[in-house]
LOLUMTOR-469377 format. One line per field, with one value per residue: x, y, z of N, C-alpha, C, O in turn; residue number from 1; residue in three letters. Coordinates in nm, 4 decimals, always signed. Layout:
BEGIN
n_east	[X/...]
n_north	[Y/...]
n_up	[Z/...]
ca_east	[X/...]
ca_north	[Y/...]
ca_up	[Z/...]
c_east	[X/...]
c_north	[Y/...]
c_up	[Z/...]
o_east	[X/...]
o_north	[Y/...]
o_up	[Z/...]
i	[NUM/...]
aa	[Ala/...]
END
This chain:
BEGIN
n_east	[+0.0853/+0.0565/+0.0765/-0.0321/-0.0048/-0.0912/-0.1431/-0.4027/-0.5117/-0.5577/-0.4522/-0.4853/-0.3174/-0.3826/-0.3342/-0.4938/-0.6235/-0.6498/-0.8036/-1.0446/-1.1172/-1.1637/-1.3422/-1.5385/-1.6568/-1.9390/-1.9748/-2.1539/-2.3871/-2.6483/-2.7316/-2.7321/-2.9214/-3.1432/-3.2092/-3.3054/-3.1247/-2.9240/-2.6260/-2.3597/-2.1595/-2.0132/-1.9075/-2.0391/-2.0235/-2.1123/-2.2065/-2.1331/-2.3765/-2.5499/-2.5124/-2.6843/-2.8962/-2.7595/-2.6816/-2.9308/-3.0162/-2.8271/-2.8961/-3.1377/-3.0713/-2.8769/-2.6625/-2.5040/-2.2560/-2.0959/-1.8353/-1.5767/-1.4197/-1.1492/-1.0359/-0.7741/-0.7147/-0.8994/-1.1400/-1.2652/-1.5108/-1.7681/-1.6982/-1.7557/-1.8117/-1.6520/-1.5098/-1.6329/-1.8588/-1.9126/-2.0967/-2.0617/-2.0373/-1.8944/-1.6296/-1.6303/-1.4299/-1.3241/-1.0731/-0.9385/-0.7692/-0.7169/-0.4520/-0.3393/-0.0899/+0.0932/+0.2890/+0.1892/+0.3440/+0.6041/+0.8531/+0.7500/+0.8392/+0.8971/+0.8325/+0.8411/+1.0709/+1.2643/+1.2428/+1.3849/+1.6463/+1.9614/+1.9933/+1.8527/+1.6586/+1.6710/+1.9248/+2.0757/+2.2771/+2.4345/+2.7830/+3.1284/+3.3920/+3.6830]
n_north	[-0.1163/+0.2206/+0.5769/+0.8906/+1.2311/+1.5610/+1.9118/+1.9143/+1.6587/+1.3410/+1.0142/+0.6721/+0.4185/+0.0939/-0.2559/-0.4531/-0.6863/-0.6367/-0.4046/-0.5040/-0.6856/-0.5148/-0.3141/-0.4458/-0.4607/-0.4872/-0.7269/-0.8993/-0.9521/-1.0481/-0.9848/-0.7044/-0.6644/-0.7659/-0.5611/-0.3857/-0.2502/-0.1878/-0.2780/-0.1639/-0.3314/-0.6647/-0.6957/-0.5487/-0.2694/+0.0775/+0.3459/+0.6987/+0.8256/+0.6919/+0.7837/+0.9475/+0.7698/+0.5772/+0.7301/+0.7899/+0.5288/+0.4545/+0.6316/+0.5278/+0.2669/+0.2177/+0.0526/+0.0286/+0.1861/+0.4159/+0.3444/+0.4904/+0.5009/+0.5945/+0.4799/+0.4178/+0.4518/+0.3415/+0.4733/+0.4888/+0.6259/+0.8561/+1.0283/+1.2883/+1.2860/+1.0678/+0.7815/+0.5265/+0.3643/+0.1769/-0.0334/-0.0827/-0.2656/-0.2579/-0.1404/+0.2131/+0.4049/+0.7013/+0.7620/+0.5437/+0.3990/+0.2258/+0.1694/+0.0217/+0.0553/+0.1236/-0.0179/-0.0751/-0.1750/-0.1095/+0.1464/+0.4871/+0.7249/+1.0615/+1.2639/+1.5362/+1.6358/+1.6104/+1.8205/+2.0235/+1.9648/+2.0232/+1.8923/+1.6731/+1.4047/+1.1631/+1.1377/+1.0994/+0.8786/+0.6062/+0.5922/+0.5138/+0.7303/+0.7924]
n_up	[+0.0000/-0.0791/-0.0529/-0.1851/-0.1588/-0.2100/-0.2744/-0.3906/-0.3911/-0.2304/-0.2187/-0.1561/-0.2609/-0.3659/-0.4470/-0.7090/-0.6078/-0.3316/-0.3486/-0.4598/-0.2566/-0.0422/-0.1360/-0.2837/-0.5571/-0.7670/-0.9983/-1.1006/-1.3361/-1.3247/-1.0657/-1.0836/-1.2870/-1.1616/-0.9930/-1.1783/-1.3315/-1.6179/-1.7297/-1.9523/-2.0347/-2.0027/-1.7506/-1.5640/-1.5938/-1.6188/-1.8323/-1.8834/-1.9231/-1.7575/-1.5034/-1.3453/-1.2941/-1.1423/-0.9191/-0.8103/-0.7536/-0.5570/-0.3569/-0.2774/-0.2023/+0.0428/+0.1044/-0.1153/-0.3238/-0.5554/-0.7838/-0.9651/-1.2873/-1.4899/-1.7081/-1.6550/-1.3713/-1.0850/-0.8884/-0.5590/-0.5312/-0.6370/-0.9254/-1.1322/-1.4885/-1.5665/-1.7374/-1.7027/-1.4715/-1.1712/-0.9472/-0.5983/-0.2888/-0.0519/+0.1493/+0.1987/+0.1770/+0.0462/-0.0487/-0.1445/-0.4144/-0.7152/-0.9229/-1.1991/-1.3137/-1.1249/-0.8772/-0.5611/-0.3582/-0.3872/-0.3274/-0.3612/-0.6033/-0.5907/-0.8401/-0.8581/-0.7409/-0.9318/-1.1102/-1.0017/-1.0355/-1.2037/-1.4479/-1.6994/-1.5760/-1.7145/-1.8026/-1.5828/-1.4044/-1.2359/-1.2116/-1.2327/-1.1718/-1.3758]
ca_east	[+0.0000/+0.1307/-0.0121/+0.0109/-0.0753/-0.0437/-0.2385/-0.5392/-0.5669/-0.4982/-0.4872/-0.4277/-0.3129/-0.3776/-0.3344/-0.6271/-0.6842/-0.6902/-0.9131/-1.1676/-1.1538/-1.2130/-1.4524/-1.6394/-1.7255/-2.0395/-1.9567/-2.2585/-2.4914/-2.7799/-2.7652/-2.7632/-3.0471/-3.2506/-3.2469/-3.3564/-3.0150/-2.8702/-2.4898/-2.3273/-2.0644/-2.0367/-1.8539/-2.1181/-1.9894/-2.2140/-2.1470/-2.1533/-2.5189/-2.6210/-2.4698/-2.8015/-2.9665/-2.6812/-2.6913/-3.0648/-3.0173/-2.7488/-2.9710/-3.2428/-3.0075/-2.7612/-2.5490/-2.4263/-2.1977/-2.0452/-1.6915/-1.5529/-1.3002/-1.1149/-0.9625/-0.6525/-0.7360/-1.0338/-1.1594/-1.3720/-1.6050/-1.8262/-1.6296/-1.8338/-1.7512/-1.5558/-1.5353/-1.7300/-1.8944/-1.9506/-2.1556/-1.9858/-2.1098/-1.7981/-1.5748/-1.6601/-1.3205/-1.3141/-0.9336/-0.8848/-0.7528/-0.6390/-0.3851/-0.2656/+0.0438/+0.1796/+0.2932/+0.1838/+0.4365/+0.7357/+0.8587/+0.7038/+0.9357/+0.8325/+0.8925/+0.8543/+1.2070/+1.3510/+1.2398/+1.4801/+1.7821/+2.0130/+1.9943/+1.7396/+1.6768/+1.6987/+2.0687/+2.1417/+2.3016/+2.5510/+2.9035/+3.2532/+3.4794/+3.8141]
ca_north	[+0.0000/+0.3463/+0.6931/+1.0118/+1.3479/+1.6941/+2.0165/+1.8988/+1.5233/+1.2403/+0.8828/+0.5553/+0.3232/-0.0466/-0.3401/-0.4931/-0.7852/-0.5686/-0.3136/-0.5823/-0.7421/-0.4096/-0.2358/-0.5414/-0.4139/-0.5835/-0.7626/-0.9954/-0.8856/-1.0922/-0.9040/-0.5684/-0.6662/-0.7896/-0.4276/-0.3066/-0.1763/-0.2553/-0.2334/-0.1624/-0.4375/-0.7922/-0.6967/-0.4621/-0.1281/+0.1711/+0.4601/+0.8305/+0.8606/+0.6225/+0.8365/+0.9924/+0.6494/+0.5160/+0.8157/+0.7686/+0.3934/+0.4536/+0.7043/+0.4386/+0.1474/+0.2763/-0.0393/+0.0387/+0.3152/+0.4211/+0.3408/+0.5558/+0.4559/+0.6829/+0.4027/+0.3713/+0.4419/+0.3120/+0.5521/+0.4370/+0.7357/+0.9091/+1.1421/+1.3218/+1.2822/+0.9589/+0.6940/+0.4247/+0.3567/+0.0456/-0.0342/-0.1605/-0.2757/-0.2813/-0.0229/+0.3375/+0.5004/+0.7691/+0.7821/+0.4211/+0.4061/+0.1186/+0.2080/-0.0986/+0.0902/+0.1514/-0.1250/-0.0068/-0.2357/-0.0510/+0.2867/+0.5861/+0.8293/+1.1901/+1.3199/+1.6814/+1.6720/+1.6109/+1.9469/+2.1137/+1.9236/+2.1004/+1.8175/+1.5855/+1.2811/+1.0489/+1.1281/+1.0721/+0.7373/+0.5789/+0.5545/+0.5338/+0.8261/+0.7340]
ca_up	[+0.0000/-0.0802/-0.0493/-0.2540/-0.1050/-0.2475/-0.2428/-0.4400/-0.3827/-0.1433/-0.2694/-0.0915/-0.3708/-0.3295/-0.5668/-0.7537/-0.5189/-0.2084/-0.3823/-0.4729/-0.1267/+0.0467/-0.1943/-0.3295/-0.6774/-0.8128/-1.1384/-1.1353/-1.4163/-1.2775/-0.9484/-1.1292/-1.3630/-1.0665/-0.9445/-1.2896/-1.3930/-1.7350/-1.7581/-2.0947/-2.0680/-1.9346/-1.6146/-1.4777/-1.6080/-1.6656/-1.9021/-1.8238/-1.9306/-1.6501/-1.3728/-1.2684/-1.2495/-1.0349/-0.8004/-0.7551/-0.6982/-0.4335/-0.2546/-0.2296/-0.1461/+0.1103/+0.1159/-0.2385/-0.3600/-0.6926/-0.8084/-1.0936/-1.3591/-1.6016/-1.8063/-1.5898/-1.2272/-1.0351/-0.7669/-0.4745/-0.5084/-0.7605/-0.9859/-1.2511/-1.6213/-1.5823/-1.8518/-1.6644/-1.3304/-1.1207/-0.8138/-0.5004/-0.1620/+0.0548/+0.2166/+0.1280/+0.1905/-0.0836/-0.0887/-0.2033/-0.5590/-0.7779/-1.0457/-1.2396/-1.3624/-1.0109/-0.7786/-0.4313/-0.2634/-0.4103/-0.2842/-0.4584/-0.6340/-0.6096/-0.9612/-0.8458/-0.7024/-1.0489/-1.1815/-0.9381/-1.0705/-1.3168/-1.5727/-1.7254/-1.4985/-1.8013/-1.8236/-1.4559/-1.3807/-1.1526/-1.2843/-1.1617/-1.2381/-1.4038]
c_east	[+0.0900/+0.0306/+0.0520/-0.0706/-0.0099/-0.1580/-0.3811/-0.5922/-0.4890/-0.5447/-0.4140/-0.4316/-0.2967/-0.3759/-0.4761/-0.6972/-0.7330/-0.8059/-1.0453/-1.2119/-1.2129/-1.3387/-1.5682/-1.7238/-1.8177/-2.0194/-2.0659/-2.3725/-2.6304/-2.8244/-2.8049/-2.8969/-3.1664/-3.3001/-3.3010/-3.2505/-2.9591/-2.7308/-2.4596/-2.2239/-2.0893/-1.9808/-1.9212/-2.0856/-2.1038/-2.1454/-2.1862/-2.3007/-2.6012/-2.5909/-2.5882/-2.8806/-2.8932/-2.6864/-2.8262/-3.0740/-2.9429/-2.8170/-3.0820/-3.1873/-2.8755/-2.6425/-2.4595/-2.3673/-2.1353/-1.8933/-1.6699/-1.4226/-1.2752/-1.0378/-0.8324/-0.6762/-0.8809/-1.0455/-1.2775/-1.4687/-1.6634/-1.7479/-1.7019/-1.7482/-1.6396/-1.5992/-1.6399/-1.7489/-1.9332/-2.0186/-2.0701/-2.0649/-2.0168/-1.7579/-1.5937/-1.5490/-1.2965/-1.1716/-0.8709/-0.8836/-0.6744/-0.5849/-0.3014/-0.1236/+0.1419/+0.1727/+0.2960/+0.2799/+0.5794/+0.7368/+0.8172/+0.8120/+0.8580/+0.9002/+0.9071/+0.9951/+1.2982/+1.3490/+1.3365/+1.6250/+1.8312/+2.0134/+1.8711/+1.7595/+1.7037/+1.8492/+2.1462/+2.1603/+2.4227/+2.6685/+3.0250/+3.3395/+3.6165/+3.9231]
c_north	[+0.1227/+0.4596/+0.8082/+1.1256/+1.4732/+1.7919/+1.9915/+1.7556/+1.4378/+1.1058/+0.7757/+0.4439/+0.1814/-0.1290/-0.3894/-0.5909/-0.7206/-0.4731/-0.3902/-0.6398/-0.6373/-0.3421/-0.3246/-0.4862/-0.5247/-0.6063/-0.8560/-0.9237/-0.9246/-1.0122/-0.7628/-0.5644/-0.6960/-0.6580/-0.3383/-0.2220/-0.2568/-0.2019/-0.2408/-0.2691/-0.5596/-0.7982/-0.5921/-0.3149/-0.0455/+0.2897/+0.5904/+0.8723/+0.7973/+0.6779/+0.8794/+0.8731/+0.5835/+0.5987/+0.7986/+0.6306/+0.3895/+0.5311/+0.6171/+0.3145/+0.1892/+0.1822/-0.0366/+0.1788/+0.3037/+0.4217/+0.3955/+0.5079/+0.5500/+0.6103/+0.3491/+0.3488/+0.4094/+0.3793/+0.4959/+0.5489/+0.7775/+1.0324/+1.1694/+1.3154/+1.1776/+0.8696/+0.5873/+0.4239/+0.2131/+0.0645/-0.1218/-0.1634/-0.3072/-0.1502/+0.1033/+0.4420/+0.5700/+0.7889/+0.6571/+0.4320/+0.2837/+0.1704/+0.0894/-0.0702/+0.1160/+0.0335/-0.0604/-0.0638/-0.1856/+0.0930/+0.3811/+0.6909/+0.9580/+1.2600/+1.4711/+1.7228/+1.6802/+1.7432/+2.0489/+2.0763/+2.0023/+2.0233/+1.7283/+1.4528/+1.1590/+1.0285/+1.1065/+0.9223/+0.7216/+0.5410/+0.5779/+0.6310/+0.7623/+0.7883]
c_up	[+0.0000/-0.0851/-0.1243/-0.1970/-0.1583/-0.2265/-0.2852/-0.4366/-0.2838/-0.1972/-0.1902/-0.1953/-0.3182/-0.4581/-0.5943/-0.6624/-0.3900/-0.2335/-0.3909/-0.3393/-0.0334/-0.0068/-0.2382/-0.4447/-0.7273/-0.9627/-1.1885/-1.2074/-1.3687/-1.1556/-0.9887/-1.2028/-1.2721/-1.0069/-1.0558/-1.3572/-1.5099/-1.7642/-1.9079/-2.1322/-1.9793/-1.7935/-1.5259/-1.4855/-1.6645/-1.7305/-1.8328/-1.8254/-1.8185/-1.5115/-1.2869/-1.2132/-1.1332/-0.9072/-0.7316/-0.6888/-0.5645/-0.3218/-0.1959/-0.1597/-0.0846/+0.1253/-0.0083/-0.2532/-0.4987/-0.6923/-0.9489/-1.1554/-1.4768/-1.7114/-1.7502/-1.4411/-1.1968/-0.8995/-0.6891/-0.4349/-0.6430/-0.8037/-1.1175/-1.3775/-1.6347/-1.6979/-1.8213/-1.5134/-1.2964/-0.9862/-0.7236/-0.3704/-0.0457/+0.1207/+0.1323/+0.1374/+0.0567/-0.1325/-0.1493/-0.3551/-0.6037/-0.9097/-1.0899/-1.2864/-1.2492/-0.9153/-0.6400/-0.3279/-0.2817/-0.3622/-0.3968/-0.4777/-0.6579/-0.7265/-0.9537/-0.8062/-0.8235/-1.1247/-1.1214/-0.9683/-1.1924/-1.4485/-1.5820/-1.6505/-1.5852/-1.8211/-1.6944/-1.4401/-1.2911/-1.2421/-1.1984/-1.2407/-1.2613/-1.3152]
o_east	[+0.1894/-0.0863/+0.1743/-0.1930/+0.1120/-0.2595/-0.4734/-0.7066/-0.3708/-0.6642/-0.2950/-0.5357/-0.2088/-0.4113/-0.5667/-0.8180/-0.8444/-0.8961/-1.1463/-1.3315/-1.3023/-1.4318/-1.6840/-1.8449/-1.7796/-2.0437/-2.0697/-2.4453/-2.7218/-2.9415/-2.9004/-2.9762/-3.2787/-3.4180/-3.3392/-3.2836/-2.9480/-2.7173/-2.5253/-2.2031/-2.1759/-2.0040/-1.8653/-2.1170/-2.1818/-2.0371/-2.2627/-2.3446/-2.7108/-2.6392/-2.5914/-2.9263/-2.9557/-2.6948/-2.8339/-3.1323/-2.9906/-2.7979/-3.1165/-3.2500/-2.7736/-2.5322/-2.3505/-2.4216/-2.1233/-1.8303/-1.7370/-1.3265/-1.3664/-0.9801/-0.7851/-0.6591/-0.9720/-0.9711/-1.3790/-1.5034/-1.6137/-1.7335/-1.7080/-1.6271/-1.5432/-1.7106/-1.7264/-1.6664/-1.9803/-2.0000/-2.0135/-2.1480/-2.0562/-1.8404/-1.5756/-1.5737/-1.2527/-1.1513/-0.7595/-0.9835/-0.5780/-0.6609/-0.2014/-0.0437/+0.2618/+0.0642/+0.3953/+0.2956/+0.6665/+0.6313/+0.8466/+0.8698/+0.7638/+1.0121/+0.9787/+1.0356/+1.3997/+1.4442/+1.3665/+1.7167/+1.7504/+2.0326/+1.7966/+1.8669/+1.7550/+1.8951/+2.2688/+2.0656/+2.5024/+2.6525/+3.0213/+3.3576/+3.6632/+4.0387]
o_north	[+0.1268/+0.4394/+0.8221/+1.1165/+1.4889/+1.7567/+2.0426/+1.7324/+1.4604/+1.0858/+0.7883/+0.3817/+0.1530/-0.0793/-0.3698/-0.5802/-0.7470/-0.4611/-0.3464/-0.6430/-0.6675/-0.3156/-0.2833/-0.4676/-0.6417/-0.5169/-0.8883/-0.8446/-0.8422/-0.9762/-0.7072/-0.4722/-0.6558/-0.6444/-0.2245/-0.1308/-0.3791/-0.0920/-0.3144/-0.2946/-0.5573/-0.8962/-0.5518/-0.2408/-0.0928/+0.3297/+0.5909/+0.9467/+0.8445/+0.6239/+0.8501/+0.8759/+0.5390/+0.5427/+0.7937/+0.6168/+0.3280/+0.4998/+0.6308/+0.2626/+0.1952/+0.2274/-0.0936/+0.2765/+0.1938/+0.4900/+0.3524/+0.4779/+0.5815/+0.6748/+0.2443/+0.2375/+0.4446/+0.3474/+0.4594/+0.5633/+0.7387/+1.1283/+1.0824/+1.3369/+1.1993/+0.8810/+0.5601/+0.4756/+0.1381/+0.1665/-0.2220/-0.0763/-0.3756/-0.0620/+0.1012/+0.5588/+0.5050/+0.8288/+0.6643/+0.4692/+0.2429/+0.2106/+0.0581/-0.1632/+0.1292/-0.0101/+0.0030/-0.0060/-0.2160/+0.1563/+0.3563/+0.7402/+0.9610/+1.3096/+1.5294/+1.8354/+1.7497/+1.7746/+2.1502/+2.1491/+2.0435/+2.0848/+1.7110/+1.3936/+1.0593/+0.9185/+1.0964/+0.8464/+0.8139/+0.4653/+0.6545/+0.6157/+0.6859/+0.7480]
o_up	[+0.0724/-0.1179/-0.1269/-0.1882/-0.1523/-0.1663/-0.2217/-0.4755/-0.2581/-0.2191/-0.1614/-0.2162/-0.2368/-0.5650/-0.5133/-0.6413/-0.3448/-0.1506/-0.3358/-0.3104/+0.0456/+0.0692/-0.2307/-0.4320/-0.7299/-1.0438/-1.3072/-1.1473/-1.3719/-1.1438/-0.9346/-1.1835/-1.3025/-0.9742/-1.0287/-1.4329/-1.5021/-1.8180/-1.9815/-2.2508/-1.8919/-1.7228/-1.4239/-1.3924/-1.7471/-1.6878/-1.7363/-1.7377/-1.7880/-1.4120/-1.1674/-1.0989/-1.0370/-0.7979/-0.6089/-0.5812/-0.4691/-0.2043/-0.0785/-0.0673/-0.1533/+0.1560/-0.0066/-0.2018/-0.5529/-0.6116/-1.0427/-1.0845/-1.5533/-1.7990/-1.7941/-1.3915/-1.2717/-0.8067/-0.7483/-0.3176/-0.7487/-0.7279/-1.2043/-1.3729/-1.7081/-1.7489/-1.9045/-1.4381/-1.3819/-0.9197/-0.7673/-0.3444/+0.0488/+0.1444/+0.0106/+0.1076/-0.0383/-0.2472/-0.2010/-0.4167/-0.5389/-0.9978/-1.0252/-1.2977/-1.2737/-0.8769/-0.6043/-0.2203/-0.2001/-0.3565/-0.5138/-0.3809/-0.7370/-0.7136/-1.0351/-0.8353/-0.8191/-1.1962/-1.1846/-0.9302/-1.2756/-1.5534/-1.4856/-1.6602/-1.5344/-1.8518/-1.6963/-1.4612/-1.2740/-1.3379/-1.1021/-1.3615/-1.1768/-1.3277]
i	[1/2/3/4/5/6/7/8/9/10/11/12/13/14/15/16/17/18/19/20/21/22/23/24/25/26/27/28/29/30/31/32/33/34/35/36/37/38/39/40/41/42/43/44/45/46/47/48/49/50/51/52/53/54/55/56/57/58/59/60/61/62/63/64/65/66/67/68/69/70/71/72/73/74/75/76/77/78/79/80/81/82/83/84/85/86/87/88/89/90/91/92/93/94/95/96/97/98/99/100/101/102/103/104/105/106/107/108/109/110/111/112/113/114/115/116/117/118/119/120/121/122/123/124/125/126/127/128/129/130]
aa	[Met/Ser/Ala/Val/Ala/Asn/Gly/His/Arg/Ile/Glu/Leu/Met/Val/Asp/Gly/Thr/Glu/Phe/Gln/Asn/Arg/Val/Lys/Val/Val/Tyr/Asp/Ile/Asp/Glu/Leu/Met/Trp/Phe/Gly/Leu/Thr/Pro/Phe/Asn/Leu/Ile/Gly/Gly/Phe/Cys/Asn/Asp/Asp/Ala/Glu/Thr/Leu/Leu/Lys/Phe/Cys/Ala/Glu/His/Leu/Glu/Tyr/His/Ile/Val/Ser/Cys/Asp/Gly/Glu/Arg/Val/Tyr/Asn/Arg/Tyr/Val/Ala/Gln/Met/Arg/Ser/Phe/Tyr/Leu/Ala/Lys/Gly/Glu/Arg/Asn/Pro/Tyr/Leu/Val/His/Asn/Pro/Trp/Val/Asn/Pro/His/Leu/Pro/Val/Ile/Asp/Trp/Asp/Val/Phe/Glu/His/Leu/Pro/Ser/Asp/Pro/Arg/Tyr/Leu/Arg/Arg/Arg/Arg/Asp/Pro]
END
């Protein structure tokens, strides 16, 4: 698990297995269709046009909440204008994020420190001086 915090966001990044175990995203189409919801794909995803329906559903069924996905990250909260949405019935911590491109078990490098260096970080490397 790793965390990112700066002036405009706080994220607690977890891997996919931990995210699913904690958030419990609903992928069962039969369960969703039993509630009268029709997902646009086979894993229970809803498009941006269904956001109002999902918000209304979550207001009526308090054990569910909305998970937002922008194509890369999966946020454990409703974020407007995202690519797709899912329903979940687990932990509601809004700071939980799953990013498949970042391994949360490795140390996080703060790339903001590199802009203060006098050279491009791509050219920095370890070497022995002659």
